[in-house]
VOLUM-601656 format. One record per residue (C-alpha): z negated, x, y negated; residue number from 1. Coordinates in steps of 0.02 Angstrom, whole numbers, plus 32768, in hexadecimal, padded with zeros to 4 digits. Last residue first. Example, Ala and Ser with C-alpha at 12.3 -4.5 7.8 and 13.67 -1.06 7.14 Angstrom:
residues 2
7E9B | 82AC | 8035 | 2
7E7A | 8267 | 80E1 | 1
***
This chain:
residues 482
7A59 | 7F92 | 783D | 482
7A4A | 8013 | 78C9 | 481
7A4C | 7FE7 | 7982 | 480
79EB | 803F | 79FA | 479
79D1 | 802D | 7AAB | 478
7A72 | 807A | 7AFF | 477
7A67 | 8121 | 7AB6 | 476
79AD | 8134 | 7ADB | 475
7907 | 8110 | 7A89 | 474
7866 | 816E | 7A6E | 473
7811 | 812B | 7B0C | 472
78A6 | 814F | 7B78 | 471
790D | 80D1 | 7BD6 | 470
7966 | 80DC | 7C7C | 469
79B4 | 8053 | 7CEA | 468
79BE | 8049 | 7DAA | 467
7952 | 809B | 7E29 | 466
795A | 8039 | 7EE3 | 465
78C0 | 8052 | 7F46 | 464
788C | 80C0 | 7FE9 | 463
77DF | 8096 | 801E | 462
773A | 8065 | 7FE5 | 461
7701 | 8112 | 7FAA | 460
77BF | 8145 | 7F68 | 459
7809 | 81CD | 7FC6 | 458
78B4 | 8180 | 7FC8 | 457
78AC | 8174 | 7F07 | 456
78D0 | 822C | 7F0C | 455
78C0 | 8265 | 7E59 | 454
7942 | 8300 | 7E44 | 453
7926 | 8384 | 7DC6 | 452
792F | 8441 | 7DE2 | 451
79EB | 843A | 7E0E | 450
7A19 | 8409 | 7D5E | 449
7AD3 | 83D2 | 7D7E | 448
7B5D | 8410 | 7D0D | 447
7BCF | 83AF | 7C96 | 446
7C48 | 83F2 | 7C15 | 445
7C7A | 83D8 | 7B5F | 444
7CAB | 845C | 7AD6 | 443
7C09 | 8459 | 7A75 | 442
7BA3 | 83D1 | 7AB6 | 441
7B92 | 8412 | 7B72 | 440
7B37 | 8396 | 7BCF | 439
7AB9 | 83B4 | 7C54 | 438
7AAA | 8335 | 7CE5 | 437
7A02 | 82F4 | 7D1E | 436
79EF | 8294 | 7DB3 | 435
7988 | 81F6 | 7DEE | 434
79A3 | 81D2 | 7EA0 | 433
799D | 8131 | 7F05 | 432
7957 | 80FF | 7FAF | 431
7975 | 8127 | 8060 | 430
799F | 807F | 80AD | 429
79CB | 801F | 8022 | 428
7A32 | 80A5 | 7FCF | 427
7A79 | 80CE | 807A | 426
7ACF | 8029 | 807D | 425
7B48 | 8064 | 8008 | 424
7BE3 | 7FEA | 7FF5 | 423
7B9C | 7F4B | 802F | 422
7AE5 | 7F6D | 8023 | 421
7AF9 | 7FA4 | 7F70 | 420
7B57 | 7F16 | 7F49 | 419
7AD1 | 7EA0 | 7F80 | 418
7A4E | 7F0F | 7F2E | 417
7AA0 | 7F2A | 7E86 | 416
7AE6 | 7FCD | 7E40 | 415
7A76 | 8056 | 7E8E | 414
7A98 | 810B | 7E5B | 413
7A37 | 814E | 7DD6 | 412
7A6B | 81CE | 7D4E | 411
7A16 | 822A | 7CB6 | 410
7A88 | 827A | 7C3A | 409
7A41 | 830B | 7BD6 | 408
7A8E | 8363 | 7B3F | 407
7AAA | 82D1 | 7ACA | 406
7A24 | 82E8 | 7A5A | 405
79DF | 8236 | 7A79 | 404
79DA | 8256 | 7B28 | 403
7A6B | 81F7 | 7B87 | 402
7A48 | 8170 | 7C12 | 401
7AC7 | 8147 | 7C9B | 400
7AB9 | 80C6 | 7D24 | 399
7B2F | 80DD | 7DB8 | 398
7B59 | 817E | 7E0C | 397
7B8C | 816A | 7EC3 | 396
7B33 | 8149 | 7F6F | 395
7AAD | 81B3 | 7FB5 | 394
7A82 | 8267 | 7F81 | 393
7A2E | 82DC | 7FFA | 392
797C | 830D | 7FF2 | 391
78EC | 8357 | 7F8E | 390
7946 | 83D4 | 7F25 | 389
79FF | 83B8 | 7EFE | 388
7A9E | 83FD | 7F3F | 387
7B48 | 83DC | 7EE8 | 386
7BBC | 835B | 7F34 | 385
7C64 | 838D | 7F83 | 384
7CD5 | 8303 | 7F72 | 383
7CDF | 828B | 8006 | 382
7D39 | 81F8 | 7FAA | 381
7CB2 | 8173 | 7FC9 | 380
7C3C | 81A5 | 7F3E | 379
7BBD | 8231 | 7F2C | 378
7B86 | 8293 | 7E7D | 377
7C33 | 82D9 | 7E4C | 376
7C36 | 8331 | 7D9C | 375
7CAE | 8319 | 7D13 | 374
7CC0 | 8366 | 7C5D | 373
7D38 | 8368 | 7BD0 | 372
7DB4 | 82DF | 7BEA | 371
7E05 | 82BE | 7B42 | 370
7E07 | 820C | 7AEC | 369
7E93 | 81DE | 7A79 | 368
7E6F | 812B | 7A26 | 367
7DB5 | 815E | 7A0B | 366
7DF0 | 820A | 79AE | 365
7D4C | 825B | 79B6 | 364
7D3B | 8210 | 7A64 | 363
7D22 | 82B5 | 7AC8 | 362
7D17 | 8272 | 7B7D | 361
7C8D | 8287 | 7C04 | 360
7CA7 | 8257 | 7CC1 | 359
7C2D | 822C | 7D3D | 358
7C6E | 822E | 7DE3 | 357
7C4B | 81D0 | 7E90 | 356
7CF6 | 8173 | 7EB6 | 355
7C8D | 80D7 | 7ED0 | 354
7C1D | 80D9 | 7E40 | 353
7C9D | 8126 | 7DC8 | 352
7C1B | 814E | 7D3A | 351
7C38 | 8157 | 7C7E | 350
7C1B | 81CB | 7BF1 | 349
7C5B | 81C4 | 7B42 | 348
7C3D | 825A | 7AC8 | 347
7C57 | 8258 | 7A01 | 346
7BF7 | 81B7 | 79C5 | 345
7B76 | 8224 | 7981 | 344
7AF0 | 81C5 | 79D7 | 343
7B52 | 81EF | 7A8D | 342
7BA6 | 8156 | 7ADD | 341
7B84 | 810F | 7B8C | 340
7BE1 | 80BC | 7C10 | 339
7BB0 | 8071 | 7CA8 | 338
7C03 | 801F | 7D45 | 337
7CAF | 8062 | 7D4F | 336
7CEF | 802E | 7DFB | 335
7D62 | 80C5 | 7E28 | 334
7DC6 | 804F | 7E87 | 333
7DED | 8060 | 7F41 | 332
7E93 | 8059 | 7F82 | 331
7EAE | 7FC7 | 7FF9 | 330
7E7C | 7FA7 | 80B2 | 329
7DF0 | 802F | 80B3 | 328
7DC8 | 8094 | 814E | 327
7E18 | 8133 | 8108 | 326
7E0B | 813B | 8040 | 325
7EAC | 811E | 7FD9 | 324
7E7D | 813B | 7F26 | 323
7E79 | 80CF | 7E88 | 322
7EA8 | 8110 | 7DE3 | 321
7E32 | 811B | 7D5C | 320
7E8A | 80E3 | 7CB4 | 319
7E4D | 8119 | 7C0F | 318
7E7E | 80E0 | 7B59 | 317
7EA7 | 8016 | 7B7A | 316
7EB2 | 7FB8 | 7AD2 | 315
7E48 | 7F3D | 7A76 | 314
7E65 | 7EE5 | 79D6 | 313
7DE9 | 7E88 | 795A | 312
7E3B | 7E27 | 78CC | 311
7E12 | 7E18 | 7810 | 310
7E68 | 7EB4 | 77ED | 309
7E76 | 7F26 | 7882 | 308
7DC8 | 7F26 | 78E2 | 307
7DA1 | 7F93 | 796C | 306
7DA4 | 7F96 | 7A2B | 305
7DBD | 8021 | 7A9D | 304
7DCB | 8008 | 7B56 | 303
7DA6 | 8070 | 7BF5 | 302
7DEE | 8045 | 7C92 | 301
7DAE | 8038 | 7D51 | 300
7E0A | 7F89 | 7D65 | 299
7D76 | 7F4D | 7DD1 | 298
7CF7 | 7F97 | 7D4F | 297
7D40 | 7F7E | 7C9E | 296
7CDD | 7FF0 | 7C34 | 295
7CCF | 7FBB | 7B72 | 294
7CDD | 802B | 7ADB | 293
7CB9 | 8011 | 7A27 | 292
7CFD | 8017 | 7976 | 291
7CCB | 7FB2 | 78E2 | 290
7C6D | 8042 | 7887 | 289
7BEF | 8032 | 7800 | 288
7B63 | 802E | 7867 | 287
7B84 | 80DB | 78AB | 286
7B3E | 80C2 | 796B | 285
7BF8 | 809E | 799D | 284
7BF9 | 8002 | 79FF | 283
7BD9 | 8005 | 7AB3 | 282
7C06 | 7F7B | 7B34 | 281
7BD3 | 7F82 | 7BE4 | 280
7C28 | 7F18 | 7C63 | 279
7CE4 | 7EE3 | 7C64 | 278
7D0E | 7E94 | 7CFC | 277
7DD1 | 7E9D | 7D11 | 276
7E25 | 7EF5 | 7C82 | 275
7EC6 | 7F39 | 7CC0 | 274
7EE6 | 7E8D | 7D04 | 273
7ECC | 7E31 | 7C5D | 272
7E69 | 7E7E | 7BC6 | 271
7E4F | 7DCC | 7B7D | 270
7E15 | 7DD2 | 7AC8 | 269
7DAA | 7D4F | 7A8E | 268
7D8F | 7D29 | 79D4 | 267
7D10 | 7CD2 | 795D | 266
7C97 | 7CA1 | 79EA | 265
7BF7 | 7C50 | 79B0 | 264
7B4A | 7C81 | 7953 | 263
7B7D | 7C50 | 78B5 | 262
7B2A | 7CF4 | 7867 | 261
7B69 | 7D65 | 78EA | 260
7C14 | 7D1B | 78F6 | 259
7C34 | 7D50 | 79A2 | 258
7CC3 | 7DBE | 79FB | 257
7CDE | 7D95 | 7A9E | 256
7D27 | 7E1C | 7B21 | 255
7D7D | 7DD2 | 7BBB | 254
7DA4 | 7DFB | 7C6E | 253
7D1C | 7D99 | 7CCB | 252
7D02 | 7D77 | 7D84 | 251
7D09 | 7CCC | 7DE4 | 250
7DBD | 7CC9 | 7DCB | 249
7DF6 | 7C91 | 7E86 | 248
7E46 | 7D3F | 7EA4 | 247
7DA8 | 7D96 | 7E5E | 246
7D3A | 7D24 | 7ED3 | 245
7DAB | 7D51 | 7F69 | 244
7D8A | 7E01 | 7F48 | 243
7CE1 | 7DEB | 7F71 | 242
7C39 | 7E3A | 7F29 | 241
7B93 | 7E1E | 7F6F | 240
7B25 | 7D7B | 7F87 | 239
7ADA | 7D7F | 7ECC | 238
7B73 | 7DB2 | 7E72 | 237
7BC8 | 7CF8 | 7E72 | 236
7B25 | 7C93 | 7E64 | 235
7AF1 | 7D01 | 7DCB | 234
7B9B | 7CC7 | 7D7E | 233
7C14 | 7D59 | 7D5A | 232
7C2F | 7DFC | 7CFB | 231
7C65 | 7DD7 | 7C48 | 230
7C5D | 7E44 | 7BA5 | 229
7BFE | 7E15 | 7AFF | 228
7C25 | 7E5C | 7A44 | 227
7BB9 | 7E2A | 79BC | 226
7C06 | 7E22 | 7905 | 225
7BCB | 7E0B | 7858 | 224
7C19 | 7EB0 | 7822 | 223
7B7A | 7EFF | 77E0 | 222
7B1C | 7EB0 | 7870 | 221
7B6E | 7F1D | 78F9 | 220
7B35 | 7EC2 | 7999 | 219
7B39 | 7EF2 | 7A4F | 218
7B57 | 7E90 | 7AED | 217
7B58 | 7E8E | 7BA6 | 216
7B6D | 7DFC | 7C2C | 215
7BC4 | 7D59 | 7C1A | 214
7C3B | 7CEF | 7C63 | 213
7CC4 | 7C61 | 7C29 | 212
7CAB | 7C6D | 7B68 | 211
7D1D | 7C16 | 7B00 | 210
7C99 | 7B85 | 7ABC | 209
7BF2 | 7BC6 | 7AE3 | 208
7BB4 | 7B7C | 7A3F | 207
7B12 | 7B91 | 79C5 | 206
7AD3 | 7C35 | 7A2B | 205
7A29 | 7C6B | 7A31 | 204
79DC | 7C01 | 7AB1 | 203
7928 | 7BD0 | 7AAF | 202
788D | 7C11 | 7A5D | 201
7834 | 7C5A | 7AEE | 200
7798 | 7CA3 | 7AC3 | 199
7798 | 7D68 | 7AC1 | 198
7717 | 7D7C | 7A20 | 197
77A8 | 7DC4 | 79BE | 196
7818 | 7D21 | 79F2 | 195
7882 | 7D1E | 7A90 | 194
793D | 7CE3 | 7A86 | 193
79AB | 7CC1 | 7B1E | 192
7A66 | 7CD7 | 7B14 | 191
7AE9 | 7C79 | 7B7E | 190
7B1B | 7C52 | 7C38 | 189
7BCA | 7C30 | 7C5D | 188
7BC0 | 7C14 | 7CF4 | 187
7B56 | 7BCF | 7D73 | 186
7AA3 | 7C07 | 7DA8 | 185
7A57 | 7B56 | 7DA6 | 184
79FE | 7B51 | 7D02 | 183
7A9B | 7BB3 | 7CB6 | 182
7AC9 | 7C67 | 7CEF | 181
7AEA | 7D13 | 7CBF | 180
7A6D | 7D22 | 7C2A | 179
7A70 | 7D98 | 7B91 | 178
79C9 | 7DBD | 7B47 | 177
79A6 | 7DB8 | 7A96 | 176
78F1 | 7DF0 | 7A50 | 175
78A4 | 7DC1 | 79AC | 174
786A | 7E4A | 7937 | 173
78BF | 7E1D | 7898 | 172
793F | 7E9F | 78B5 | 171
796B | 7E62 | 7962 | 170
7939 | 7EB9 | 7A0A | 169
79B2 | 7EC5 | 7A8D | 168
79A2 | 7EA7 | 7B53 | 167
7A3A | 7E9D | 7BC8 | 166
7A29 | 7E2D | 7C65 | 165
79C0 | 7D97 | 7C85 | 164
7A09 | 7D2C | 7D1C | 163
79D9 | 7C77 | 7CED | 162
79F3 | 7BFF | 7C55 | 161
79C7 | 7B44 | 7C30 | 160
7973 | 7B78 | 7B8D | 159
78CC | 7B2A | 7B78 | 158
78A4 | 7AF2 | 7C31 | 157
7914 | 7B75 | 7C80 | 156
78B3 | 7BF4 | 7C21 | 155
7808 | 7BAF | 7C4D | 154
782D | 7B9E | 7D02 | 153
786F | 7C56 | 7D03 | 152
77B8 | 7C8F | 7CE2 | 151
7792 | 7CFB | 7C53 | 150
7719 | 7D8E | 7C7B | 149
76A8 | 7DDC | 7BFA | 148
7654 | 7E7E | 7BD6 | 147
7666 | 7EED | 7C76 | 146
7632 | 7F9E | 7C53 | 145
7694 | 803B | 7C2B | 144
7647 | 80DF | 7C57 | 143
769C | 8174 | 7C21 | 142
76C8 | 8124 | 7B7C | 141
7614 | 80E8 | 7B50 | 140
7647 | 8063 | 7AD2 | 139
76D7 | 803C | 7B53 | 138
76A9 | 7F77 | 7B67 | 137
7716 | 7F2D | 7BF0 | 136
7762 | 7E78 | 7BD9 | 135
77AC | 7E3F | 7C71 | 134
7837 | 7DAA | 7C82 | 133
7852 | 7D4D | 7D1E | 132
7904 | 7D0F | 7D3E | 131
78E3 | 7D31 | 7DF4 | 130
798E | 7D8E | 7E12 | 129
79A5 | 7DEF | 7D71 | 128
78EF | 7E10 | 7D65 | 127
78C7 | 7E3A | 7CAD | 126
7867 | 7EC3 | 7C60 | 125
7849 | 7EBE | 7BA7 | 124
77F4 | 7F60 | 7B7A | 123
7778 | 7F53 | 7AF0 | 122
773D | 7FDE | 7A74 | 121
77D7 | 801A | 7A0C | 120
7772 | 7FF7 | 796E | 119
7792 | 7F7E | 78E6 | 118
77CF | 7F6A | 7830 | 117
7806 | 8013 | 77F2 | 116
789C | 8028 | 7870 | 115
78BC | 7F6F | 78C6 | 114
7977 | 7F8E | 78DC | 113
7950 | 803B | 7922 | 112
7902 | 7FEA | 79B5 | 111
7871 | 7F70 | 79D1 | 110
7838 | 7EF9 | 7A5C | 109
7893 | 7F70 | 7ACB | 108
7916 | 7F59 | 7B65 | 107
793F | 7F43 | 7C1B | 106
79B4 | 7F36 | 7CA1 | 105
799A | 7F1F | 7D5A | 104
78FC | 7EE3 | 7D9F | 103
7920 | 7E8A | 7E3A | 102
7898 | 7DFC | 7E30 | 101
786E | 7DE3 | 7EE1 | 100
77B3 | 7E04 | 7F07 | 99
7743 | 7DDC | 7E76 | 98
76B4 | 7E23 | 7E0C | 97
7727 | 7EBB | 7DCA | 96
76E8 | 7F5E | 7E08 | 95
76D7 | 7FDF | 7D79 | 94
76E6 | 8090 | 7DB2 | 93
76B2 | 813F | 7D74 | 92
76D3 | 81F5 | 7D7F | 91
7779 | 81E7 | 7DDB | 90
77BB | 829E | 7DE7 | 89
7833 | 8305 | 7D9C | 88
77B6 | 8377 | 7D49 | 87
7701 | 8354 | 7D81 | 86
76C8 | 8409 | 7D4E | 85
771E | 83EC | 7CAD | 84
7784 | 8475 | 7C51 | 83
781B | 841D | 7C81 | 82
77E3 | 8380 | 7C2F | 81
784E | 82E7 | 7C83 | 80
77AD | 829A | 7CD4 | 79
77E6 | 81EF | 7D13 | 78
7790 | 814C | 7CEE | 77
77BF | 80CD | 7D7D | 76
77CD | 8006 | 7D55 | 75
77B1 | 7FB0 | 7DEC | 74
77FC | 7F19 | 7E6B | 73
7788 | 7EC2 | 7ED9 | 72
776C | 7EF0 | 7F8E | 71
77C8 | 7EB4 | 802F | 70
781C | 7F54 | 8063 | 69
78A7 | 7F57 | 80D6 | 68
7927 | 7F60 | 804B | 67
7996 | 7EE1 | 7FFA | 66
7924 | 7ED8 | 7F51 | 65
78AB | 7F54 | 7F4A | 64
78C9 | 7F7A | 7EA3 | 63
78A1 | 7FFF | 7E1D | 62
78B4 | 8005 | 7D63 | 61
78B2 | 80B5 | 7D0E | 60
7840 | 80E3 | 7C82 | 59
7851 | 81A3 | 7C4B | 58
77EE | 821E | 7C01 | 57
77F3 | 82C5 | 7BAE | 56
7882 | 8296 | 7B38 | 55
78C1 | 8325 | 7AC0 | 54
787E | 8329 | 7A16 | 53
78E5 | 82D5 | 798D | 52
7984 | 830E | 793F | 51
79F7 | 828E | 7991 | 50
7977 | 8208 | 794C | 49
7988 | 824A | 789E | 48
7A4D | 8248 | 78AF | 47
7A50 | 8193 | 78F7 | 46
79FE | 8156 | 7857 | 45
7954 | 8109 | 7830 | 44
78F1 | 8148 | 78C4 | 43
788C | 80E0 | 7943 | 42
77EE | 811A | 79B0 | 41
7773 | 80D6 | 793C | 40
772B | 8179 | 7918 | 39
77E5 | 81D0 | 7902 | 38
77C4 | 8207 | 7860 | 37
7830 | 8191 | 7800 | 36
77AF | 814C | 77A0 | 35
7777 | 808D | 7798 | 34
7712 | 8085 | 7829 | 33
76E9 | 7FCB | 7857 | 32
7670 | 7FB3 | 78EA | 31
76B8 | 7F63 | 7990 | 30
76D8 | 7EA9 | 79A6 | 29
766A | 7E36 | 79FC | 28
7663 | 7DBE | 7A7E | 27
7F15 | 7DAC | 7A38 | 26
7F67 | 7DBF | 7AC7 | 25
7F1C | 7D2D | 7B24 | 24
7F3C | 7D41 | 7BE0 | 23
7F46 | 7CA3 | 7C41 | 22
7EBA | 7C21 | 7C81 | 21
7E1E | 7C46 | 7CC4 | 20
7DD3 | 7BB2 | 7D34 | 19
7E8D | 7B85 | 7D4C | 18
7EA9 | 7C2C | 7DA1 | 17
7F46 | 7C95 | 7D72 | 16
7EDA | 7D1B | 7D2A | 15
7E89 | 7D2D | 7DD2 | 14
7F28 | 7D30 | 7E38 | 13
7F60 | 7DB9 | 7DC3 | 12
7EC1 | 7E20 | 7DDF | 11
7ED7 | 7E11 | 7E95 | 10
7F88 | 7E4C | 7E81 | 9
7F54 | 7ED9 | 7E1A | 8
7ECB | 7F0D | 7E8F | 7
7F45 | 7F1D | 7F2A | 6
7FCB | 7F74 | 7EC9 | 5
7F52 | 7FEB | 7E79 | 4
7F9F | 8077 | 7EED | 3
8028 | 8044 | 7F50 | 2
7FFE | 7FFD | 8001 | 1
***
């Protein structure tokens, strides 16, 4: 079979689906710290953030979903200080109260948008499957505690939403969370709003007109815009990935540009067959810019979007070609599952979960990226993988997080439990890894730090899956400057 033919035929079937339609071209808050000294863990500009002290601690969510361990998920605190005797180990764990949450993505009560108004103190940690939302207090950064739990029944009663995913704070202190499902787990979902005391306010959007699915989002208030992407309904992704669902149009391929003030979609761009399943969206950190990037997972492509006059436009700038793999009936896509952009908006990183590589691109010219670094950390292609201390790597690189100075990239390998069990069952049996990749920020290049490997297969209660990563002082996917 010709490369890409299979996936393009599937995408074409999805685009012809009546469900989708054709391609359109076109408790409390933290103390106030008014000075930019980092005491509130926020920074007034991307430049001041990038010049802050190196991170010495990471928060990593870990789940037992789809494993033999019947225990609650937890937040792991990992020592990142190379001078510490506990370097590259989990130094504290905060277990959730219930089993079966599947902790996935999480965020803060405050970021750069709240600078000078409130402290980055509380983590907002949803369970994607349970719909339960946990609030953790990090006033002692190395020993967070559970502050509050919002039960899914309250969210459904007040907002008729399920499947919490991306968390961003707003400049007024409220919290906005993208939701994959309605009250029954069906599309299109919506956006949930919490107040500064972490009470459920209700839905954020004034209208869902034009939205088929939901996933990630990012806002740029200087341009009165929010952009959101599409994965699928919670009920579609929970059982695992099926190509028949793609053919039936049950996965997304659109970017939505929202009027931030009116809270409604003002323009939609259909990425078509080359933009199937757009996931992580990343605006430039410069709040004056209208440029951003999105990774389309199934099509394994990176798109640049930006504003031209009064209209938004998007164009494909990177394509990862599928590869023939023995035992597979079709060419295997790279499956771009995470994207991160450095604070100076120069370096773009993404992970090919199935192929097994992490790439670095120079995007000083956003329309013409240059490949400057690539490293293999697993995958299905049989590439040689660097040795790490504490055991062999399983799966492929997935979640990425970049230090504020852009020099250290942290990588985990779990995507979603049911998908892991399809493509990389060893993750559920032997656990995840947290790795550290050093980034050359002068001329480009990636190298694995062989001193650092956190083996989540050796956790006290058994092997767990590690997913998203945050730092107490912020990171390259938490902060939005206003």
